[in-house]
C-alpha positions as CSV (number, residue, x, y, z in Angstrom):
1,M,268.2,113.0,144.4
2,R,264.4,114.2,145.2
3,K,263.2,111.0,143.4
4,S,265.2,108.8,145.0
5,N,264.4,110.4,148.4
6,R,260.1,110.2,147.5
7,T,260.9,106.9,146.1
8,T,262.5,105.6,149.8
9,C,259.8,107.6,151.8
10,G,257.4,105.3,149.8
11,I,259.1,102.2,150.5
12,V,259.4,103.5,154.0
13,V,255.2,104.4,154.6
14,A,254.5,100.6,152.3
15,F,256.5,99.3,155.1
16,I,255.0,100.3,158.1
17,I,251.4,99.7,156.5
18,G,252.3,96.3,156.1
19,C,253.5,96.0,159.8
20,M,250.3,97.8,161.1
21,A,247.7,95.3,158.8
22,T,249.8,92.6,160.2
23,M,249.5,93.5,163.4
24,I,246.0,94.8,163.3
25,G,244.7,91.3,161.7
26,P,245.3,89.0,164.6
27,V,243.5,92.0,166.6
28,R,240.5,92.1,164.2
29,A,240.2,88.4,164.3
30,Q,240.5,87.8,168.2
31,T,237.4,90.5,168.1
32,A,235.6,88.2,165.9
33,R,235.8,85.2,167.9
34,E,235.3,87.3,171.4
35,S,231.9,88.6,169.4
36,Q,230.9,85.4,168.5
37,A,231.8,83.8,172.1
38,A,229.5,86.9,173.4
39,K,226.5,85.7,171.2
40,T,226.7,81.7,172.4
41,P,224.1,81.5,174.9
42,K,224.5,79.7,178.6
43,G,224.0,76.5,178.9
44,L,220.6,75.7,180.7
45,R,219.8,72.9,182.9
46,V,216.7,71.1,181.7
47,F,214.2,68.6,182.2
48,Y,211.7,66.9,179.8
49,A,208.0,64.9,181.2
50,S,207.4,63.4,177.9
51,H,205.3,61.1,175.9
52,S,206.8,59.1,173.1
53,L,206.5,61.8,170.4
54,M,209.1,64.1,172.7
55,W,211.6,61.7,174.7
56,Y,213.7,61.1,171.6
57,V,214.6,64.8,171.8
58,P,217.2,65.5,174.5
59,K,220.2,63.1,173.1
60,P,220.2,64.8,169.8
61,L,219.6,68.4,171.3
62,G,222.5,67.7,173.7
63,E,224.8,67.1,170.5
64,M,223.7,70.4,169.1
65,A,224.3,72.4,172.0
66,E,228.1,70.4,172.2
67,A,228.2,71.4,168.3
68,A,227.0,75.4,168.9
69,G,229.6,75.8,171.5
70,I,227.2,76.3,174.2
71,K,228.8,75.3,177.7
72,G,226.8,73.8,180.4
73,H,224.1,72.3,179.0
74,Q,222.7,69.7,181.3
75,L,219.9,67.4,181.1
76,V,218.8,67.0,184.3
77,G,216.2,63.8,183.6
78,L,213.3,62.6,181.7
79,Q,210.2,61.0,182.7
80,S,208.9,59.2,180.4
81,L,205.3,58.0,179.9
82,G,204.1,56.9,176.6
83,G,200.8,58.6,175.3
84,S,200.6,61.0,178.1
85,K,198.5,63.9,179.3
86,T,201.2,66.1,181.6
87,S,198.3,66.0,184.2
88,Q,199.6,62.0,184.1
89,H,203.0,62.8,185.1
90,W,201.8,65.3,187.4
91,N,199.7,62.5,189.1
92,L,202.5,60.1,189.6
93,S,203.3,59.3,193.3
94,D,205.8,61.0,195.0
95,D,208.4,58.1,195.3
96,K,208.0,57.9,191.6
97,N,208.1,61.3,190.5
98,D,211.4,62.4,189.3
99,A,209.9,65.6,187.7
100,K,208.9,67.3,191.3
101,K,211.5,66.2,192.8
102,A,214.1,68.2,190.0
103,L,212.0,71.1,190.4
104,K,212.1,70.9,194.4
105,T,215.8,71.0,194.1
106,G,215.2,74.9,192.4
107,E,218.2,73.3,190.1
108,V,216.1,73.6,186.9
109,D,216.4,76.3,184.3
110,V,213.7,75.3,181.7
111,F,210.9,72.5,182.5
112,V,209.8,70.9,179.0
113,M,206.1,68.9,178.7
114,S,204.2,67.5,176.2
115,P,200.7,67.4,176.7
116,I,198.3,65.8,174.2
117,S,195.2,67.9,174.3
118,F,194.7,71.1,175.9
119,P,194.0,72.7,178.5
120,D,196.0,70.5,180.7
121,D,195.8,70.8,184.4
122,G,199.1,69.2,184.9
123,I,201.0,72.2,183.2
124,E,199.8,75.2,185.6
125,N,200.7,72.2,188.5
126,F,204.2,72.1,186.8
127,V,204.7,75.7,186.5
128,K,203.6,76.9,189.9
129,L,205.8,74.1,191.8
130,G,208.9,75.2,189.5
131,L,208.6,79.2,190.3
132,E,207.8,78.2,194.0
133,H,211.3,77.1,194.2
134,N,213.3,79.2,191.3
135,P,211.8,82.4,190.2
136,N,213.5,82.6,186.9
137,M,212.6,79.5,185.7
138,R,210.7,79.0,181.9
139,F,208.9,76.5,180.6
140,I,208.5,75.2,176.9
141,V,205.5,73.1,175.8
142,Q,205.4,70.9,172.7
143,L,202.5,71.0,170.1
144,S,202.2,67.6,169.4
145,W,200.6,66.4,165.8
146,G,197.7,64.2,166.1
147,G,198.0,60.1,166.8
148,G,196.4,58.8,163.7
149,D,195.9,62.1,161.9
150,I,193.2,63.3,164.1
151,D,192.8,66.4,166.0
152,N,194.3,65.7,169.7
153,Q,191.0,67.7,170.6
154,D,189.4,64.2,170.0
155,F,192.1,62.0,171.0
156,P,192.2,59.0,171.6
157,T,188.5,58.9,169.9
158,G,189.4,56.3,166.5
159,A,193.1,57.6,166.8
160,F,194.7,54.6,165.0
161,D,191.6,53.4,162.8
162,N,192.2,53.5,159.1
163,V,195.1,55.7,158.6
164,D,195.7,57.9,155.6
165,K,199.2,59.6,156.0
166,E,198.7,60.8,152.2
167,K,197.1,64.2,152.7
168,T,196.2,66.8,150.7
169,P,197.4,70.3,150.7
170,E,194.0,71.4,151.2
171,Q,193.5,68.9,154.1
172,L,196.5,69.4,156.1
173,K,195.8,73.3,156.0
174,T,193.2,72.7,159.2
175,Y,195.1,70.0,160.9
176,N,195.0,70.1,164.6
177,Q,194.1,73.7,164.8
178,R,191.5,73.2,167.0
179,N,194.2,71.5,169.6
180,I,196.5,74.2,168.4
181,K,194.3,77.2,169.6
182,A,193.3,75.6,172.9
183,G,197.1,75.4,173.5
184,E,198.1,78.8,172.1
185,A,194.9,80.3,175.0
186,Q,196.2,78.1,177.8
187,A,199.8,79.4,177.3
188,D,198.8,83.1,177.2
189,D,196.5,82.6,180.3
190,I,199.7,80.8,182.2
191,N,201.6,83.6,180.7
192,T,199.3,86.5,182.2
193,R,198.7,85.2,185.4
194,Y,202.1,83.3,186.5
195,G,204.7,85.5,183.8
196,N,204.6,89.1,186.2
197,G,204.7,91.0,183.2
198,K,206.7,88.3,181.1
199,K,206.3,85.7,178.9
200,I,207.6,82.7,181.0
201,L,206.2,79.7,178.8
202,A,207.0,79.2,175.1
203,L,205.5,76.8,172.6
204,V,207.0,74.4,170.1
205,P,205.3,74.8,167.0
206,S,206.3,71.0,166.3
207,V,203.1,70.1,164.3
208,Q,203.0,73.2,162.2
209,A,206.6,72.6,161.1
210,M,205.1,68.7,160.4
211,V,202.2,70.0,158.4
212,T,204.7,72.5,156.2
213,L,207.2,69.3,155.4
214,R,204.0,67.3,154.9
215,T,202.7,69.9,152.5
216,R,206.3,70.3,150.2
217,I,205.8,66.2,150.2
218,A,202.6,66.3,148.8
219,R,203.7,69.0,146.0
220,K,206.8,66.7,145.0
221,E,208.9,69.7,146.4
222,W,211.0,68.1,149.4
223,P,213.9,66.0,147.3
224,G,214.7,62.9,149.6
225,L,211.1,62.1,150.6
226,T,208.5,60.7,148.1
227,R,205.5,59.9,150.5
228,Q,204.3,61.6,153.6
229,G,204.3,58.2,155.3
230,E,208.1,58.1,154.9
231,L,207.7,60.1,158.1
232,F,206.4,57.9,160.4
233,V,207.3,54.2,161.7
234,D,203.7,53.4,162.5
235,A,200.1,55.5,162.9
236,V,202.1,58.2,165.3
237,H,205.5,57.5,165.7
238,P,208.1,59.4,163.6
239,S,211.1,58.3,161.7
240,A,214.7,59.6,161.6
241,P,213.8,62.8,159.7
242,L,210.6,64.2,161.8
243,E,213.0,63.1,164.6
244,A,215.4,65.3,163.4
245,L,213.0,68.6,162.6
246,N,211.3,68.2,166.0
247,A,214.8,68.3,167.9
248,Y,215.9,71.4,165.7
249,M,212.8,73.0,166.5
250,H,213.7,72.5,170.2
251,F,216.7,73.5,170.2
252,A,215.8,76.9,168.6
253,V,213.0,77.7,170.8
254,L,215.2,76.7,174.0
255,Y,218.3,78.6,172.9
256,G,216.9,81.4,170.8
257,T,219.7,80.4,168.5
258,S,219.5,78.9,164.8
259,P,220.5,75.1,163.8
260,V,221.3,76.0,160.4
261,G,225.1,74.7,159.8
262,L,225.1,72.4,162.6
263,P,226.3,68.8,161.9
264,M,224.0,66.2,161.2
265,P,222.6,64.4,164.3
266,A,223.4,60.7,164.9
267,L,220.0,59.6,164.7
268,L,219.4,61.2,160.7
269,K,223.1,59.7,159.8
270,N,222.4,56.3,161.2
271,S,219.5,55.7,159.2
272,N,221.9,55.1,156.7
273,R,219.2,56.8,153.6
274,E,221.6,57.8,150.8
275,A,219.0,60.6,150.2
276,W,219.1,61.6,153.8
277,N,222.3,63.4,153.1
278,E,223.6,67.1,154.4
279,P,221.4,69.5,152.1
280,F,218.4,67.3,153.0
281,N,219.7,67.9,156.9
282,R,220.2,71.6,156.1
283,S,216.5,71.9,154.8
284,L,215.1,70.4,157.6
285,Q,217.3,73.1,159.9
286,E,215.9,76.2,157.6
287,L,212.6,75.0,157.8
288,A,212.4,74.8,161.7
289,W,214.1,78.0,161.9
290,E,211.9,79.2,159.6
291,T,208.9,77.8,161.4
292,V,210.0,78.7,165.0
293,T,210.8,82.3,164.1
294,K,207.5,83.0,162.6
295,Y,205.6,81.6,164.8
296,P,205.0,84.7,168.1
297,D,204.4,82.2,170.9
298,S,207.6,80.3,170.5
299,L,208.8,83.6,171.8
300,V,212.0,83.5,169.8
301,T,212.0,87.2,168.8
302,A,214.0,88.9,165.6
303,A,216.9,89.3,168.2
304,G,217.3,85.4,167.8
305,K,218.1,85.9,164.3
């Protein structure tokens, strides 16, 4: 009789545990969903003042924000000037200067610039104007690669003459280093003078990521690309893989969030190259995140990982 009672008790206990597991399961799942939602950054209102090495970024970045579940991401505007310094955007007449108009509304969260060479007075001018109308603004500056594979400190002298895109890893080590250092110095100066103890201006290490990618291509370490020249459509402008890589870099710096695992952007998908597939896309994402998180001036901290 006692054995029967013990058996009955065991069945009852098992039943109760099963019921509890059934009840707890959805609670845990809900908690996980809430935790993920809490990690998703808030959407930002973004304006771009850009030359042709960045003006393709806003559209794929918008796709990425949507795919990442970021609510409220907004492209406020894109002011495009081919081959432009940021000072040229600043010096546009007021009736044509959409960048100044946008900043004066105070309704821009992040202002993104793409100078050619540093220092560039336009960067500081836009920072001062932006902070005057929105003290909580952030600023992002792209470190662009050099036209014709020269250091942008020398631009435009000889920029498009006798361009050799198949550089050795040794040649790539010193690529655009003078301009990078000049950009970092100007960023440090602006953060010190206008940040009130905070860093308000971040750099996108676009040229460094491109150098890493080209180095791996030169060493035959990047499936899907056999020549460095495949990254370009001419002496300076990027093809789809380099566009995608740069867009991932901007996404990572803007939102402090990894792009790894996001769907392939339309610009890469529409290239219709069999070798530029999902693994290829993921490799670009991983390179972008690795480069950004290892570069202190991106301001993407370990917490962003």
